[in-house]
N, C-alpha and C positions, 0 to 999 in steps of 0.2 A: 088702514095704511096698506096692509098686505093685499087686500082685494084690489086696491088701486094699482099697486105695483104689478099685480098679475094682469090687470086689464090693459095697462100701458104696454106690458110685454106683448099682449095679443096685438095691440095696435102696431107695435114695432114690426111684428112678424108680417102683418098685412101690407105695411108700407116699405119694407126693407128693399124690395126689388126696385121700386120707384126711386128711392133715395140713391141706390147704387147706380142706376142709370144716370141720374143727375150728376153724381160724382164724376162719372166719365166725361160729361160735358165740361165741368169746371176744370178737370185735369187737362182736357184737350186745349182749353184756352191758355192755360199756363204753359203747356209744352209749345204751342204755336208761337206764343209771345216770346218765349225764351229762344226758340229756333230762329225767329226773325231778327231779334235784336237782343243780343246778350252782351253784358258789360264784362269784358275780360281784362280790363286795365286795373292796375293797383292804385291809380290816382283817384282822389275823392270825387272828382268830376270826370271819371274815366270816359273815354270816347265810346259811344254806342257803336257797335260794329255789326255788320251783317254777315251772314254765312253764305247761303246759296243765292240770295237775292240782294240787289242793291237798293238804296233808299228810293231812287226814282221809280223803280219797278214796283216796290211795295206800295208807295203812295199813289200810284196810278190805278190801283185796284181797291175798290171800296171794302172788300172783305178783309184784305190784308191791313188796310188802314184801321178798320174797327179792331182787328186783333192787336195792332200796335197799342191802341188806346187801352184795350183790356189788360195788357201787360202792366200798364201804369197803376192799375187797381191792385195788383197782386200784393204789394207791400203796405197797403193802407192800415193794416192792423199790426204791423211789425212791432211797434214800440210797446204795445200792451200784450204781445204774445206771451203766453205763460211759460214757454220754453225758449224765450228770447236769447238767453245767454248760453254759451257753449264753452267747454274746455277743449283740449286737444283732441279728445276722442268722442265726447258725448254731449247731448243737450243738457241744459241745466234749467234753472228757474227763470224768473222775470222780475218785473217791478214788485210783485207781491212778496218775493223772498228777499227783496232789497230794502224793505221797510218793516213796519211792525205788524204786518198782516200774517205772515207765515214764516216758519223756520225753513231755511234751505236744507237740501239733502247733503249730508256730509260726503265729500269726495276728495280725491287726491289732487284734482285739478284746481287751478285758481281762476274762478269765473267772476264776472262783474258783479253779480248779486252778492257773492261772498265778500268781495272787496267793499261794497257799500255797507253791508251789515257789520263788518269788522273795522271799518274806518280806514282801510288801506288803499282805496282807489287812487290812482294817479295817472297822468297822461301817458306814461310809458307802458303800463300794464293794462290800460283800458282796451277793450276789444276794438280793433280797427274796423271790422266789418259790422258796424253798428249804425246808429241813427245818422251820424254825420255823413257817412258814405252812401247809405241807402237813400236818404232823403235827397241829397244832391244828385244822385244818379237818376232818380225819378223826375226831379225838376228839369234836368237836362233832357230827358225823354219828352217832357211836355214841350220844351222849346223846339225840339226836333219836329214834334207833331205840328206845332204852329208854323214852322218853316215850310213844311211840305204838304200839309193837309189840303190847302186850297187847290192843289193840283189833282186831288183824288176825284175819281168819277163816281160821285154819289149825289143824291138829291141835295139841294142847297139847304133845305130845312134840316135834314139829318146832319149835314156838315156843321151847321151853326150850333146845333145841340151838342155834337161831339166836342166842338171847340169850347163850349161853355163847361162841359164836364172836365175837360183838360185844364181849364183855368181854375176851377175849384180844386182839382187834385194838386195843382201847383201850390195853391194857398194852403191846402191841407198839409203838405210836406214841409212848407215853411213854418207852419204852426207847430209841427212836430219838433223842428229844430229850435224854435223859439223857446218852448217850455223846458228844453234840455239845456240850452247853452246861453240864452239871452240873445242879444242882437247878433245877426249873422250877415254874411255877404249876400246882398240882393243882386242877382245877375240879370234881371230883366228878361228879355226874349233872346238874349245872345246864346249862340251855340259855339262853345269853345272847342278847339281842336287839340290844345295842349294845356298842361297844368300851368305853365307860365302865364298863358293868357287868362286862365280861369281865376287864379287866386287874386283876391282883392281884399281891401280892408273891410272889416266888419261894419255894417251899418248900425245905426243906433237902434235901441229897442223900440223907440217911438216910430221910427221909419218902418221897421218890420211890421209893427201892429197895423199901421195905416195901409201898408201895402197889402197885407192879408185881407183886411176888411174891404178894401177897394176891389180886389180881385174877386172875393166872394160875392160882393154886391153886383159886380158886372155879370158874373155867372148866373146869379139869381134872376136877372132880367130875362134870360132865355130859357132856363130850365123849367120843366113841368112841376106842378105841385105834388103829384103822386106818380108812382110807378106800379105796374102790375105785371103778372105773368113772368116771362123770363127776363124782364127788365127790373124786377124787384131787386133792390140792393144798389142800383145805380144812383148817381147823385140826383137830388131833387132841390127845389127851391128852399124847402125847409132845412135841408142839410147845410146849405149856404148860410142861412140865418142862424142855425144852431152853432156852427163854427164861429161865427162872429160873436155870439153870446159867450162862448167859452173863452175866446181871446180877450174880450172886454172885461170879463170877470177877473182873469189873471192880471190884466193890466191895472186894475183897481186895487189889487191885493197888496198887502204890506211889503212883500219882498221887492215888488216892482214899482211901487207907488211912493217914491221918496224915502226909501229905507236907509239910504247912505251906507249900503252894504260894503262897497269896495274900499280899499285903502285910499289915502288921499291922492296918491300919484296915479291912480287908475282912472281911466275915463268912464265915469259912472253912467253916462248915457248909453253905454253898451249893455248894461244890465237892468235898466229900467228908467223911470223918470227921475231925474235928480231931486226934484222937489215934489212934495205931496200935494195932491189936488183932490179934494173931496168930490168934485164934480165927476170924477171918473167912475164913482159908484153910481151916480145918476145915469151915466152913459151905459153902464152895465145893466141897470134896471131896464132901461128902454130896449136894449138889445134882446134881453130875455122876453120882454113883452112883445117884441116883433114876432117871435115864434109863437107865443101863446095866442096872439090875436089872429093867427092864421086859422085857428079852430080845426086844424088838420090832425092834431095829436091829442091823446088822452092817456090816462092810466087804465090798464085793463083790470077792472075790479070784478072778481068772480070768486065765490067761495064754494063752488061745486066743480068737480073734475069733469073730464070730457064725457063721462057717462051720467052726468047730472046727479052724482052722489055728493053729499056734504064733504067739503075739503077746504077748510079755512086757508086763505092765501093762495089758492091754486092759480089765480090770475097772475100774481107776481111771478110764480114759478114758470108758468107757460110763456110769458112774454120774453123770458131770457133764452128760450130755445129757438132753433132755426125756423125761418118762416115756412119751410117746406115740411114741417114735422107734424103739426096738428091740424091737418086739413079737415078733420072731422068736426072741429069746433067752428072754423071759419077764419077769415082774414082779420076779423075784429080783434083777435088776440094780439095782433102786431100794431095796434093803434098807437103804441108808444115807441115804436122803432123808427128812428129818424135816419140813421145811416148804419149800415151793417157791413161786415166783412163776409163775403161769400166764400164758401169752401165746400169741397166735396165730402163724401162719406169716408169716415175712418174711425179708428178707436183712440185717436190721439188724446182727447181730453180725459178719457177714462184711464189711459196709461199714465198720464201726468199726475192725476189726483186720487184715483181710487186706491183702496187698501190692497196689499199684495194678494190676499185671498181671492180678490175679484180681478186680478191681472194688472194692478197698478204698480208703477215703479218709483213714485214719490218725487220725481224731479220738479213737479209743480209746487212743492212745498207742503208744509203741515201747519194747520191753523194754530195760532197761539191761543192759550187760555185767556190772555188779556183781551183778545177780540171776542172770543166765544162767550164770555160771561157778560159782555155789554149788550147783547140782544135782550130786550126786556121780556117780561112775562106776557102772557096772552092778553092781559088787561092793560098792558102798557107800563106797568110798574117796573122800575129798575130791579134787577135781581137782588141787589144788596139790600133792598127795602122790602122784599117779599118773603113771607114765611113759607111759601110754597116752593121756593127755589131749592132744588136738590142737585148739586153738581154731579152726583153719581147717577142721577136719572134726569139729565139736563133738558130733555125734550118735553117733559111733563109741564103742561099749562104754559107753554112758551110761545113767544113770537114765532110764527111759522117760518120766517126768514132764517131762523137758526137752523132748522132742519134742511133748508134749501142751500145753506152755505157750509155747514159743518157736518162731517161724518163722525159720529160719536160712539162710544161704547154701548152696544146693545141695539143699534139701529139695524134695519133690514135692508140688504142690497141683493143684487143678483150675482150669482157666480155659476158659470156653466148652465145658465137658464134655470137655476134653482134659487129659491129664497134662501138667503144666508144671513144669520145673525153675526154682526161684526163684533168680535171679542177683542177689545184693545187692552184688557186688564193685564196686570203683571203675569207673565207666564212664558211658555215656550212656543205658543201658537204664532204663526207668521205675522199677524196683525198687531201683536202685543206692543205696548209701550216699551221703549228701549231696543226693541228688535225691529219693528216695522215703522214706528214713528217716535220721534223724540219728544213730542208734545202731548201725546195721548189723544190726538185728533188727526183726521185727514180732512181734505177739502172736498166739498160737495157742489160748489157753485158750477153751474153749467152742465152738471151731470144729469142725464135723463133717467128717471125711474124706469127700471127694466133694461137699461143698457148695461153693457159689461165690456171689460177690456180683454177677457179671455174667450170672447166669441166675436170674431171679426165682423159678422153681419150686423151686430147690434150696437155699433157705435153711432152710426147715422151721420147726417150732415154736421160738419164742424163750423158752420156759419154762426156768427154771434154779433150782437149789436155793438157798435162803436160809439154811437150817441143815442141816448134814450131820452124820452120826454121828462123822466124823473130828474135827470141832470139839469134840464132847463128850468124846471120848477124850483129846484134847490139853488140854481144860479140867481133866480129872481129873489127868492127868500133871503139869501145872504146879502145881495146888493141892496135890497129894500131896507133890510134891518140896519145896515151900515149907514145908509144915506138918510132914511127917514126915522127909523126906530121900529120896534116890534109891532106897534099898533097900526102901522100904515096899511091902507087898503086901497086897491085900485078897482074901479068898476069898469068893466068892459062890456057894455050893452047889458045883457041879462046875466052876465057872469061877474062874480066878485073873486078877487084873489088877494091874499095877504100872507105874510110869513106863517101865521097860525093856520090858515086854511091849507097852505101847502103841506105843512108837517102832518096835519091830521088826514089829509087825503092820501098821502103816501103811506101812512100807517093803516088806513082803511084798505088800501090795495094789498098791503102785506098780510091782511087777515087778522089784525089785532082787533080786539073787541072795543066797541065805542064806549062802553060803560054808561051808566045812567045819565051822566052829564054830557055825553057825546064828545069827549075831548080826546079819546084814544090814548090817554096817559100823558098828553101834552098839557102842561099846567097853563092856567090863565095868568094874566097880569105879570108876565116876566119882564125883567129889566132887559136892556139892550145886551148886556154881557151874558145874561142867562139864555137869551134867545140865540146869541152867537154859538154858545156851547150846544144848544139843542139842535141847531142846524148842522153843526159839525158832526155831531153824533149820528144824525140821520144819514148824512153823506157817507160816513164810515161804514154804516151797516148796509144801507140799501145798495150802494155802489161798490161794495167789497169785491175785490179781485177783478175789477173792471179797469184798472190802471189809473185810478184817481188818487188814491191815498198817498202814493209816493210824492206826487206833485202838490197835493193839498197841504201837507205838513210843511213843505218848503215855502209855498206862497204865503202861508199864514205865519211863517218864521217860528214854528214851534218844534221843528225837527231836532233841535239841540236837546229837547226834553223827550219827545216821543221815541226817537231813534238813538238815544244815548243812555240806555238803561238795560237792566236784566229783563229778558223776556221769559215768560213762564209757560209751563204745561200743567196737565192735571193727571196724576197717577191714580188709577183705580185698582184696588185689590178685591178679588172675589173669594168668598168663603161660602161655598154652596150658593144659596139664593141671596146671601147678604153681601153688600158692597160697602167698602170704605174708600175714602179718597183723600188726597192731599195735594196742595199746590207745590210744584217743584220748579227749581231754576232750570232753564233750558239753554238759552243763548244770551250771551252778553253782547249787546249791540253798542257800537262806538260811532259817534258822529263828530266829524270835523267841520269847521266853518266853511271850508272850501266846497264841501259836498252839497251846499245849497244849489250849486250848478254842476253840470257835467263837465269833466275836463275834455277839451278838444284833444284828440289823439296826437301824441308827440310827432308822429311821422307826417302829420299835416302841418302843424305850426312850424316845423323845422324847414319846410319848403320856402317860407317867406317870412321876413321879419314884420311884415304888415299884418299877418294873421295873429292877433294878440290872444294869448292864452287867458283863460278865466283866472280871477285872483285867488291867491293862497295856494295855488298848485305849483308855483315856481320854486 
């Protein structure tokens, strides 16, 4: 491990200047977009305003038109940003600290993640500058783009492709709204000039689903199958199909598929389909297969590092990193990246997640022991069933995803360009439990080996995937199991796929050993209920800190259990070379029924009696 860390550091040094120059490009796009069209209104559909240039001038120029579209991309990863929530003075955590993945950093401010963790979230205290406002602001930008883009002086082919991108982005932001709030107002292509014009009644959940699917399908007709060079990260046909897969899976899930969630006097069609229909699972199966049949994506399976030295699970680790990081290996690393958030070079991820000794500040949260111990052993055996599991030496013979997700006592990281052992045991050192972390762990997901928060040059690009092929495979497995059962298999030419195949392939990518039976620890002959739990576990582990867990426990309607309990940490005490440990109580999470959906900010619902608040918040 130390040799690999050193060599990755060497690679960082060689590529740092290139990444820095790319960061200037991404920063330029953001500045230009904000300069041309900034939203300075307090209204949720605030009017897009110009500064030095009017809209007619901007859309008469092809470069300015492209910059306007680029600005619509800026917020695509907002909802899963690890510092999404803010108090009066500082950034705070995100969805990961709002659920059972990570403990929030204690502060004097009242932030949305703390309110979700403690069960105190409500329409008055919820952040106003959040998904409701940001998504509608970008939806309005798309509508402005459609209104004026035809007048732009650019090649017709490029114009049609840009319009298809904009159509997808509008669907993307509606999907963002949908999984937070349920059905929302669909405003079509209209560009409203006042709040009074803009506010409408909420559309049904079913209307929103079909609108998003229809828009994504229309965009897919024009968009290319793949992007390369400086267009990598822009929308593709596969991204359109992947968004449909996500939306269809949610629509088939328990919360939205006839759950009868709302009280009797609430219009249930706003929050899902009033009656259950098993065929929605079949539609979700087919939506996932539409992506799989493209044969454009795959899992990157590689158990050697970039220097061709043995490193189990290195492929899983590499595919999470920005597409401009591992040029030495080649673009095949990113065969599983369907849609990503582009971002320039910085040390943000390191600051949010890394231990204090390496420059971290903890706002991204601290991994709970409840999650950390779920990563199986290297042979796929659950830790609770393995004689080799030692929580005081947790990386020993472990699923490599544990090391890629969790910073644990005794692991090696970089600090001021030097290898540093992270000492989280009880003591006075700055990384110690109770001083640096309340759980005995830090978060390692998306951190590059060799990068550091106390050296600006070595943070690198902050781009990250928003949709990975792993998600699509798990979407398929879940829907197929629900509709057909665990033994179902689809044959796609020379390719076979089934819930079992999906789970084992994901574990192969993770670097787990196949074992003599080639099962990677996934049991044969599971019942449908057992397969459901196996799929849910794999989603929790493989997609950790990628924004899925918060919504998964809601759509499965298990949040009243998972997010309504005491969360735990692990305390290690060192006595010379000897370590002892014990599980400790860390955070009591509280979940109220209302919290299955986000509250619409009070300042929005008070503007019109037609904008109905979600149930149990009144």
